[in-house]
LOZA-302893 format. One record per residue (C-alpha): residue in one letter; x, y, z; chain; residue number from 1. Coordinates in nm, 4 decimals, decimal comma. Layout:
// residues N
<torlo A; <X; Y; Z>; A; NUM>
...
// end
This chain:
// residues 345
<torlo M; <7,9663; 12,4381; 7,8400>; A; 1>
<torlo V; <7,9938; 12,0628; 7,8834>; A; 2>
<torlo R; <7,6608; 11,8979; 7,8057>; A; 3>
<torlo I; <7,5639; 11,6466; 8,0736>; A; 4>
<torlo G; <7,3285; 11,3489; 8,0608>; A; 5>
<torlo I; <7,2080; 11,1423; 8,3546>; A; 6>
<torlo F; <7,1138; 10,7885; 8,2563>; A; 7>
<torlo G; <6,8673; 10,6662; 8,5181>; A; 8>
<torlo G; <6,7982; 10,9855; 8,7077>; A; 9>
<torlo S; <6,4814; 10,9220; 8,9061>; A; 10>
<torlo G; <6,6380; 10,7950; 9,2296>; A; 11>
<torlo Y; <6,7987; 10,9799; 9,5170>; A; 12>
<torlo T; <7,1413; 10,9730; 9,3520>; A; 13>
<torlo G; <7,0036; 11,1163; 9,0276>; A; 14>
<torlo Q; <6,8245; 11,3876; 9,2223>; A; 15>
<torlo E; <7,1428; 11,4754; 9,4103>; A; 16>
<torlo L; <7,3435; 11,4855; 9,0873>; A; 17>
<torlo L; <7,1022; 11,7310; 8,9339>; A; 18>
<torlo R; <7,0959; 11,9456; 9,2497>; A; 19>
<torlo L; <7,4722; 11,9891; 9,2185>; A; 20>
<torlo L; <7,4932; 12,0168; 8,8400>; A; 21>
<torlo I; <7,2306; 12,2869; 8,7838>; A; 22>
<torlo R; <7,4450; 12,5327; 8,9825>; A; 23>
<torlo H; <7,7781; 12,4221; 8,8304>; A; 24>
<torlo P; <7,9400; 12,7051; 8,6310>; A; 25>
<torlo G; <8,0894; 12,4859; 8,3578>; A; 26>
<torlo V; <7,8190; 12,2359; 8,2664>; A; 27>
<torlo E; <7,4638; 12,2193; 8,1396>; A; 28>
<torlo P; <7,2405; 11,9215; 8,2239>; A; 29>
<torlo V; <7,0531; 11,8549; 7,9014>; A; 30>
<torlo A; <6,8918; 11,5149; 7,9535>; A; 31>
<torlo V; <6,7739; 11,2950; 8,2407>; A; 32>
<torlo T; <6,6277; 10,9523; 8,1643>; A; 33>
<torlo S; <6,3593; 10,7525; 8,3415>; A; 34>
<torlo R; <6,1261; 10,4976; 8,1882>; A; 35>
<torlo Q; <5,8887; 10,5188; 8,4830>; A; 36>
<torlo Y; <5,8505; 10,8979; 8,4671>; A; 37>
<torlo K; <5,8894; 10,9556; 8,0929>; A; 38>
<torlo G; <5,7497; 11,2950; 7,9891>; A; 39>
<torlo M; <5,7041; 11,4220; 8,3448>; A; 40>
<torlo H; <5,8809; 11,7378; 8,4607>; A; 41>
<torlo L; <6,1452; 11,6781; 8,7246>; A; 42>
<torlo S; <5,9743; 11,9226; 8,9604>; A; 43>
<torlo K; <5,6606; 11,7049; 8,9594>; A; 44>
<torlo I; <5,8579; 11,4114; 9,1011>; A; 45>
<torlo Y; <6,1010; 11,6229; 9,3037>; A; 46>
<torlo P; <5,9382; 11,9550; 9,4013>; A; 47>
<torlo V; <6,2780; 12,0879; 9,5138>; A; 48>
<torlo F; <6,3429; 12,1636; 9,1453>; A; 49>
<torlo L; <6,0389; 12,3868; 9,1075>; A; 50>
<torlo G; <6,1616; 12,7002; 8,9283>; A; 51>
<torlo E; <6,5153; 12,5616; 8,9064>; A; 52>
<torlo T; <6,4985; 12,3614; 8,5829>; A; 53>
<torlo D; <6,2589; 12,3017; 8,2953>; A; 54>
<torlo L; <6,3917; 11,9520; 8,2271>; A; 55>
<torlo A; <6,1513; 11,6625; 8,1899>; A; 56>
<torlo F; <6,2390; 11,2946; 8,2109>; A; 57>
<torlo I; <6,2926; 11,1191; 7,8798>; A; 58>
<torlo D; <6,3103; 10,7507; 7,7904>; A; 59>
<torlo A; <6,6158; 10,7367; 7,5635>; A; 60>
<torlo E; <6,8430; 10,4532; 7,4607>; A; 61>
<torlo P; <7,2185; 10,5067; 7,5102>; A; 62>
<torlo A; <7,2830; 10,5852; 7,1422>; A; 63>
<torlo A; <7,0198; 10,8595; 7,1391>; A; 64>
<torlo L; <7,1395; 11,0078; 7,4684>; A; 65>
<torlo A; <7,4991; 11,0106; 7,3441>; A; 66>
<torlo E; <7,4002; 11,2322; 7,0506>; A; 67>
<torlo T; <7,3064; 11,5187; 7,2814>; A; 68>
<torlo C; <7,5675; 11,4851; 7,5606>; A; 69>
<torlo D; <7,9425; 11,5128; 7,6087>; A; 70>
<torlo L; <7,9608; 11,3294; 7,9409>; A; 71>
<torlo I; <7,7166; 11,0813; 8,0910>; A; 72>
<torlo F; <7,6552; 10,9842; 8,4527>; A; 73>
<torlo L; <7,4961; 10,6443; 8,5057>; A; 74>
<torlo A; <7,2773; 10,6156; 8,8149>; A; 75>
<torlo V; <7,1205; 10,2774; 8,7418>; A; 76>
<torlo P; <7,1407; 9,9533; 8,9446>; A; 77>
<torlo H; <7,4323; 9,7147; 8,9069>; A; 78>
<torlo G; <7,3916; 9,4872; 8,6066>; A; 79>
<torlo K; <7,2212; 9,7650; 8,4077>; A; 80>
<torlo A; <7,5158; 10,0000; 8,3688>; A; 81>
<torlo M; <7,7320; 9,7371; 8,2006>; A; 82>
<torlo E; <7,4742; 9,7120; 7,9226>; A; 83>
<torlo A; <7,4912; 10,0842; 7,8424>; A; 84>
<torlo V; <7,8504; 10,1860; 7,9154>; A; 85>
<torlo P; <8,0073; 10,0201; 7,6066>; A; 86>
<torlo Q; <7,7624; 10,2084; 7,3848>; A; 87>
<torlo F; <7,8499; 10,5442; 7,5394>; A; 88>
<torlo L; <8,2217; 10,4737; 7,5073>; A; 89>
<torlo S; <8,1843; 10,3634; 7,1458>; A; 90>
<torlo A; <8,0175; 10,6992; 7,0777>; A; 91>
<torlo G; <8,3282; 10,8733; 7,2130>; A; 92>
<torlo K; <8,1701; 10,9943; 7,5368>; A; 93>
<torlo K; <8,3234; 11,0115; 7,8825>; A; 94>
<torlo V; <8,1385; 10,8096; 8,1437>; A; 95>
<torlo I; <8,1087; 10,8187; 8,5218>; A; 96>
<torlo D; <7,9288; 10,5097; 8,6489>; A; 97>
<torlo L; <7,7765; 10,5274; 8,9958>; A; 98>
<torlo S; <7,6799; 10,1596; 9,0016>; A; 99>
<torlo A; <7,9125; 9,8815; 9,1150>; A; 100>
<torlo D; <7,9629; 9,7375; 8,7656>; A; 101>
<torlo Y; <8,3223; 9,8548; 8,7134>; A; 102>
<torlo R; <8,4532; 9,9029; 9,0671>; A; 103>
<torlo I; <8,5954; 9,5525; 9,1117>; A; 104>
<torlo R; <8,8808; 9,4740; 8,8740>; A; 105>
<torlo D; <8,8691; 9,0951; 8,9051>; A; 106>
<torlo R; <8,5868; 8,9529; 8,6935>; A; 107>
<torlo A; <8,5523; 8,6337; 8,8945>; A; 108>
<torlo L; <8,5333; 8,8290; 9,2183>; A; 109>
<torlo F; <8,2715; 9,0649; 9,0745>; A; 110>
<torlo E; <8,0594; 8,7753; 8,9534>; A; 111>
<torlo E; <8,0917; 8,6007; 9,2908>; A; 112>
<torlo W; <7,9358; 8,9000; 9,4666>; A; 113>
<torlo Y; <7,7089; 9,0462; 9,1970>; A; 114>
<torlo C; <7,6137; 8,8920; 8,8621>; A; 115>
<torlo P; <7,7628; 8,7783; 8,5286>; A; 116>
<torlo H; <7,9525; 9,0643; 8,3631>; A; 117>
<torlo S; <7,8656; 9,1443; 8,0017>; A; 118>
<torlo S; <8,1590; 9,3810; 7,9326>; A; 119>
<torlo P; <8,4515; 9,2417; 8,1355>; A; 120>
<torlo D; <8,7036; 9,3821; 7,8869>; A; 121>
<torlo L; <8,6403; 9,7252; 8,0418>; A; 122>
<torlo L; <8,7182; 9,6236; 8,4009>; A; 123>
<torlo A; <9,0918; 9,6770; 8,3587>; A; 124>
<torlo E; <9,0388; 10,0153; 8,1938>; A; 125>
<torlo A; <8,7944; 10,1620; 8,4453>; A; 126>
<torlo V; <8,9555; 10,3943; 8,7007>; A; 127>
<torlo Y; <8,8363; 10,3712; 9,0596>; A; 128>
<torlo G; <8,7083; 10,7209; 9,1234>; A; 129>
<torlo L; <8,8464; 10,8078; 9,4652>; A; 130>
<torlo P; <9,0327; 11,1332; 9,3851>; A; 131>
<torlo E; <9,2389; 11,1300; 9,7022>; A; 132>
<torlo L; <9,4093; 10,8127; 9,5754>; A; 133>
<torlo H; <9,3705; 10,8109; 9,1963>; A; 134>
<torlo R; <9,3527; 11,1738; 9,0836>; A; 135>
<torlo K; <9,6104; 11,1443; 8,8019>; A; 136>
<torlo A; <9,4503; 10,8331; 8,6539>; A; 137>
<torlo I; <9,1040; 10,9902; 8,6745>; A; 138>
<torlo A; <9,2225; 11,2902; 8,4732>; A; 139>
<torlo Q; <9,3207; 11,0606; 8,1847>; A; 140>
<torlo A; <9,0229; 10,8239; 8,2021>; A; 141>
<torlo R; <8,7251; 10,7807; 7,9776>; A; 142>
<torlo L; <8,5462; 10,5494; 8,2250>; A; 143>
<torlo V; <8,5371; 10,6256; 8,5982>; A; 144>
<torlo A; <8,3885; 10,3795; 8,8463>; A; 145>
<torlo N; <8,2485; 10,5981; 9,1223>; A; 146>
<torlo P; <8,3135; 10,4355; 9,4634>; A; 147>
<torlo G; <8,0483; 10,3024; 9,6951>; A; 148>
<torlo C; <7,9468; 10,5069; 9,9985>; A; 149>
<torlo Y; <8,0697; 10,2691; 10,2679>; A; 150>
<torlo P; <8,4032; 10,2096; 10,0897>; A; 151>
<torlo T; <8,4620; 10,5843; 10,0578>; A; 152>
<torlo S; <8,4294; 10,6366; 10,4328>; A; 153>
<torlo A; <8,6388; 10,3306; 10,5185>; A; 154>
<torlo I; <8,9203; 10,3791; 10,2677>; A; 155>
<torlo L; <8,9667; 10,7469; 10,3517>; A; 156>
<torlo G; <8,9853; 10,6506; 10,7180>; A; 157>
<torlo L; <9,2568; 10,3897; 10,6630>; A; 158>
<torlo A; <9,4696; 10,5153; 10,3729>; A; 159>
<torlo P; <9,7225; 10,7255; 10,5692>; A; 160>
<torlo L; <9,7946; 10,4489; 10,8191>; A; 161>
<torlo L; <9,8374; 10,1806; 10,5547>; A; 162>
<torlo R; <10,0760; 10,4035; 10,3597>; A; 163>
<torlo Q; <10,2816; 10,4435; 10,6786>; A; 164>
<torlo D; <10,2596; 10,0714; 10,7640>; A; 165>
<torlo A; <10,1361; 10,1878; 11,1033>; A; 166>
<torlo I; <9,8804; 9,9120; 11,1699>; A; 167>
<torlo D; <9,8592; 9,5348; 11,1750>; A; 168>
<torlo K; <9,6872; 9,4603; 10,8433>; A; 169>
<torlo A; <9,5124; 9,1529; 10,9830>; A; 170>
<torlo S; <9,3458; 9,3426; 11,2656>; A; 171>
<torlo I; <9,1132; 9,5818; 11,0818>; A; 172>
<torlo I; <8,7501; 9,6045; 11,1949>; A; 173>
<torlo I; <8,5171; 9,8439; 11,0116>; A; 174>
<torlo D; <8,1883; 9,9305; 11,1813>; A; 175>
<torlo S; <7,9654; 10,1549; 10,9656>; A; 176>
<torlo K; <7,6254; 10,3149; 11,0138>; A; 177>
<torlo S; <7,4228; 10,4653; 10,7281>; A; 178>
<torlo G; <7,1063; 10,6662; 10,6822>; A; 179>
<torlo T; <6,8132; 10,5083; 10,4985>; A; 180>
<torlo S; <6,8639; 10,6962; 10,1710>; A; 181>
<torlo G; <7,1491; 10,4528; 10,1055>; A; 182>
<torlo A; <6,8844; 10,1880; 10,0368>; A; 183>
<torlo G; <6,7505; 10,3873; 9,7418>; A; 184>
<torlo R; <6,4076; 10,5292; 9,6615>; A; 185>
<torlo D; <6,2293; 10,2057; 9,5702>; A; 186>
<torlo I; <5,9762; 10,0809; 9,8216>; A; 187>
<torlo K; <6,1279; 9,8090; 10,0418>; A; 188>
<torlo L; <5,9831; 9,6629; 10,3593>; A; 189>
<torlo D; <6,3066; 9,7061; 10,5545>; A; 190>
<torlo S; <6,3239; 10,0797; 10,4815>; A; 191>
<torlo L; <5,9621; 10,1743; 10,5553>; A; 192>
<torlo F; <5,9233; 10,4405; 10,8247>; A; 193>
<torlo C; <5,7760; 10,2090; 11,0870>; A; 194>
<torlo E; <6,0486; 9,9517; 11,0258>; A; 195>
<torlo V; <6,3307; 10,2041; 11,0647>; A; 196>
<torlo N; <6,2087; 10,4712; 11,3056>; A; 197>
<torlo E; <6,3300; 10,4249; 11,6654>; A; 198>
<torlo G; <6,5361; 10,1265; 11,5558>; A; 199>
<torlo F; <6,9039; 10,0570; 11,5006>; A; 200>
<torlo K; <7,0236; 9,7301; 11,3481>; A; 201>
<torlo A; <7,3065; 9,5607; 11,1649>; A; 202>
<torlo Y; <7,2405; 9,3967; 10,8284>; A; 203>
<torlo K; <7,4174; 9,1792; 10,5708>; A; 204>
<torlo I; <7,6772; 9,0824; 10,8293>; A; 205>
<torlo G; <7,9746; 8,9324; 10,6457>; A; 206>
<torlo T; <7,7878; 8,9365; 10,3157>; A; 207>
<torlo H; <7,7699; 9,3048; 10,2151>; A; 208>
<torlo R; <7,8833; 9,3634; 9,8569>; A; 209>
<torlo H; <8,0991; 9,6596; 9,9505>; A; 210>
<torlo R; <8,3457; 9,4397; 10,1361>; A; 211>
<torlo P; <8,5414; 9,3167; 9,8294>; A; 212>
<torlo E; <8,5594; 9,6751; 9,7042>; A; 213>
<torlo I; <8,7043; 9,7898; 10,0365>; A; 214>
<torlo E; <8,9517; 9,5021; 10,0433>; A; 215>
<torlo Q; <9,0619; 9,5656; 9,6847>; A; 216>
<torlo E; <9,1583; 9,9272; 9,7491>; A; 217>
<torlo L; <9,3110; 9,8640; 10,0914>; A; 218>
<torlo S; <9,5217; 9,5811; 9,9480>; A; 219>
<torlo M; <9,6539; 9,8138; 9,6770>; A; 220>
<torlo L; <9,7452; 10,0698; 9,9416>; A; 221>
<torlo A; <9,9184; 9,8122; 10,1593>; A; 222>
<torlo G; <10,0926; 9,6223; 9,8787>; A; 223>
<torlo S; <9,9602; 9,2920; 10,0113>; A; 224>
<torlo E; <9,6255; 9,1191; 10,0519>; A; 225>
<torlo I; <9,4007; 9,2554; 10,3223>; A; 226>
<torlo R; <9,0882; 9,0969; 10,4673>; A; 227>
<torlo V; <8,8633; 9,3025; 10,6938>; A; 228>
<torlo I; <8,5654; 9,2543; 10,9193>; A; 229>
<torlo F; <8,2986; 9,4909; 10,7861>; A; 230>
<torlo T; <7,9594; 9,5325; 10,9492>; A; 231>
<torlo P; <7,7033; 9,7855; 10,8187>; A; 232>
<torlo H; <7,4163; 9,9204; 11,0264>; A; 233>
<torlo L; <7,0998; 10,1126; 10,9437>; A; 234>
<torlo L; <7,0409; 10,4423; 11,1232>; A; 235>
<torlo P; <6,6922; 10,5999; 11,1493>; A; 236>
<torlo V; <6,8080; 10,9163; 10,9687>; A; 237>
<torlo N; <6,7841; 11,0283; 10,6059>; A; 238>
<torlo R; <7,1494; 11,0936; 10,5271>; A; 239>
<torlo G; <7,4978; 11,0258; 10,6495>; A; 240>
<torlo I; <7,7511; 10,7540; 10,7186>; A; 241>
<torlo L; <7,9587; 10,7292; 11,0346>; A; 242>
<torlo T; <8,2318; 10,4695; 11,0109>; A; 243>
<torlo T; <8,4323; 10,3601; 11,3143>; A; 244>
<torlo I; <8,7508; 10,1665; 11,2401>; A; 245>
<torlo Y; <8,9593; 9,9678; 11,4873>; A; 246>
<torlo A; <9,3106; 9,8357; 11,4221>; A; 247>
<torlo T; <9,6096; 9,7202; 11,6246>; A; 248>
<torlo L; <9,9156; 9,9413; 11,5915>; A; 249>
<torlo S; <10,2229; 9,7790; 11,4372>; A; 250>
<torlo S; <10,4378; 9,9543; 11,7002>; A; 251>
<torlo P; <10,3623; 10,1895; 11,9907>; A; 252>
<torlo R; <10,2595; 10,5353; 11,8697>; A; 253>
<torlo S; <10,0940; 10,8371; 12,0261>; A; 254>
<torlo T; <9,7714; 10,9980; 11,9168>; A; 255>
<torlo E; <9,9740; 11,3018; 11,8054>; A; 256>
<torlo E; <10,1888; 11,0873; 11,5755>; A; 257>
<torlo I; <9,8835; 10,9166; 11,4243>; A; 258>
<torlo R; <9,7209; 11,2551; 11,3696>; A; 259>
<torlo S; <10,0339; 11,3753; 11,1911>; A; 260>
<torlo F; <9,9972; 11,0923; 10,9363>; A; 261>
<torlo F; <9,6442; 11,2091; 10,8529>; A; 262>
<torlo D; <9,7459; 11,5739; 10,8472>; A; 263>
<torlo D; <10,0298; 11,5071; 10,6023>; A; 264>
<torlo F; <9,8286; 11,2731; 10,3784>; A; 265>
<torlo Y; <9,5284; 11,5029; 10,3403>; A; 266>
<torlo R; <9,7002; 11,8404; 10,3732>; A; 267>
<torlo N; <9,6125; 11,9512; 10,0182>; A; 268>
<torlo E; <9,2827; 11,7675; 9,9815>; A; 269>
<torlo P; <8,9885; 12,0060; 9,9401>; A; 270>
<torlo F; <8,7217; 11,7809; 10,0908>; A; 271>
<torlo V; <8,8914; 11,5818; 10,3700>; A; 272>
<torlo R; <8,9040; 11,7583; 10,7071>; A; 273>
<torlo L; <9,0844; 11,6344; 11,0185>; A; 274>
<torlo C; <8,8895; 11,7165; 11,3339>; A; 275>
<torlo P; <9,0756; 11,9047; 11,6116>; A; 276>
<torlo A; <9,2476; 11,6895; 11,8703>; A; 277>
<torlo G; <8,9941; 11,5421; 12,1113>; A; 278>
<torlo C; <8,7027; 11,6045; 11,8730>; A; 279>
<torlo F; <8,5312; 11,3467; 11,6548>; A; 280>
<torlo P; <8,3007; 11,3524; 11,3496>; A; 281>
<torlo N; <7,9243; 11,3841; 11,3535>; A; 282>
<torlo I; <7,7134; 11,3106; 11,0456>; A; 283>
<torlo S; <7,5178; 11,6314; 11,1093>; A; 284>
<torlo S; <7,8340; 11,8300; 11,0337>; A; 285>
<torlo V; <7,8743; 11,6916; 10,6801>; A; 286>
<torlo R; <7,5090; 11,6735; 10,5728>; A; 287>
<torlo G; <7,4603; 11,8102; 10,2228>; A; 288>
<torlo S; <7,8340; 11,8601; 10,1660>; A; 289>
<torlo N; <8,1092; 11,6757; 9,9800>; A; 290>
<torlo N; <8,3273; 11,6780; 10,2905>; A; 291>
<torlo C; <8,4700; 11,3865; 10,4842>; A; 292>
<torlo H; <8,5449; 11,4564; 10,8493>; A; 293>
<torlo I; <8,7986; 11,2312; 11,0213>; A; 294>
<torlo G; <8,8956; 11,1950; 11,3868>; A; 295>
<torlo C; <9,1347; 10,9505; 11,5521>; A; 296>
<torlo T; <9,2768; 10,8484; 11,8864>; A; 297>
<torlo V; <9,5107; 10,5853; 12,0254>; A; 298>
<torlo D; <9,3932; 10,3549; 12,3032>; A; 299>
<torlo E; <9,7307; 10,3136; 12,4761>; A; 300>
<torlo R; <9,5983; 10,0457; 12,7106>; A; 301>
<torlo T; <9,5193; 9,8070; 12,4225>; A; 302>
<torlo G; <9,7667; 9,9325; 12,1633>; A; 303>
<torlo R; <9,4876; 10,0005; 11,9161>; A; 304>
<torlo V; <9,3946; 10,3014; 11,7091>; A; 305>
<torlo V; <9,0351; 10,4155; 11,6633>; A; 306>
<torlo I; <8,9484; 10,6163; 11,3507>; A; 307>
<torlo L; <8,6110; 10,7748; 11,2792>; A; 308>
<torlo S; <8,5035; 10,9157; 10,9447>; A; 309>
<torlo A; <8,1770; 11,0855; 10,8516>; A; 310>
<torlo I; <8,0348; 11,1594; 10,5060>; A; 311>
<torlo D; <7,7005; 11,2333; 10,3463>; A; 312>
<torlo N; <7,6256; 10,9067; 10,1664>; A; 313>
<torlo L; <7,4477; 11,0890; 9,8823>; A; 314>
<torlo V; <7,7215; 11,3490; 9,8276>; A; 315>
<torlo K; <8,0807; 11,2379; 9,9000>; A; 316>
<torlo G; <7,9407; 10,8843; 9,9034>; A; 317>
<torlo A; <7,7791; 10,9165; 9,5586>; A; 318>
<torlo A; <7,6769; 11,2246; 9,3565>; A; 319>
<torlo G; <7,9220; 11,4758; 9,5020>; A; 320>
<torlo Q; <8,2169; 11,2471; 9,4438>; A; 321>
<torlo A; <8,0901; 11,1876; 9,0897>; A; 322>
<torlo V; <8,0875; 11,5645; 9,0280>; A; 323>
<torlo Q; <8,4359; 11,5863; 9,1817>; A; 324>
<torlo N; <8,5488; 11,3200; 8,9325>; A; 325>
<torlo M; <8,3801; 11,5107; 8,6497>; A; 326>
<torlo N; <8,5685; 11,8251; 8,7477>; A; 327>
<torlo I; <8,8979; 11,6367; 8,7262>; A; 328>
<torlo L; <8,8048; 11,4771; 8,3916>; A; 329>
<torlo C; <8,7004; 11,8085; 8,2384>; A; 330>
<torlo G; <8,9812; 12,0224; 8,3783>; A; 331>
<torlo F; <8,7565; 12,2312; 8,6054>; A; 332>
<torlo D; <8,8494; 12,3474; 8,9523>; A; 333>
<torlo E; <8,7961; 12,0341; 9,1597>; A; 334>
<torlo R; <8,5711; 12,2268; 9,3978>; A; 335>
<torlo A; <8,3415; 12,3644; 9,1248>; A; 336>
<torlo G; <7,9757; 12,3094; 9,2059>; A; 337>
<torlo L; <8,0655; 12,1581; 9,5421>; A; 338>
<torlo G; <8,1063; 12,4643; 9,7604>; A; 339>
<torlo G; <7,8980; 12,5651; 10,0546>; A; 340>
<torlo I; <7,8901; 12,4758; 10,4217>; A; 341>
<torlo S; <7,7071; 12,1697; 10,5469>; A; 342>
<torlo L; <7,3435; 12,1994; 10,6462>; A; 343>
<torlo N; <7,3044; 12,2239; 11,0221>; A; 344>
<torlo P; <7,0688; 12,1641; 11,1929>; A; 345>
// end
């Protein structure tokens, strides 16, 4: 059994990690940290774990946590992970970081969008944890930077077309909508029930921190610099991201030809599903799963392609993808702990 620690496990992502890990056949969660809830049983904070685990939150420094664990997930805010990751690596542990601290390879770019970086020497080593693109590198890594939720939905929706040079790289528009759990569990005015219910709004237009992450990975796929328009929106639902992508085709193509690019690219991927022709994703169909559903069509009148992708922001957009990366790192079946059909309704 691989002994697992979760560093910063009191938020929604930590909860989702534990939900997946306690049923995983090859691992044993042995420690979950939280300063706020130190000494309290997980089921007291999250009643869903009643009768499922006897774990209680502990307040442990990285060195102490490393003594009891083989692999550590970090589910702390950006700026905090970079303080702990070097200590875990020095102790010989494998690390999967769910914050943004190691996703962006360029230090100056990271610091422009986030904060000063205290361990920039690790940026070049960290592997961007999108298995559909970087599976071989993930298998050899000791530090995996788990992707953001919006970038996961956008990159998976664009990767096949960029590999085929099928779209005008300067024409990409990414329009994403997310459930409120993406804002985290801390109390914020903008995510209170009365602020969100019966509303639908865009936020951080042109300034969202996921944009440089999206552009970094799309540029690597395309072999040249890509700039996108990316606009996130807040949906009055708990979970899910629906991303709609628009791009101008580089030459006339049919919907059937575009679909063939997706079918070929994701043919052997366990968690990416192409919707039947004429059908398009719904966030209700991926809720609680690690799946990404993709649909596409060509608007022949305008010469543009429209791609839609749907994920659960807490699973394929966070904890599920982290477990998928763990499976690759540890040599498990990539689907281990991630089975089951989506919850519906």
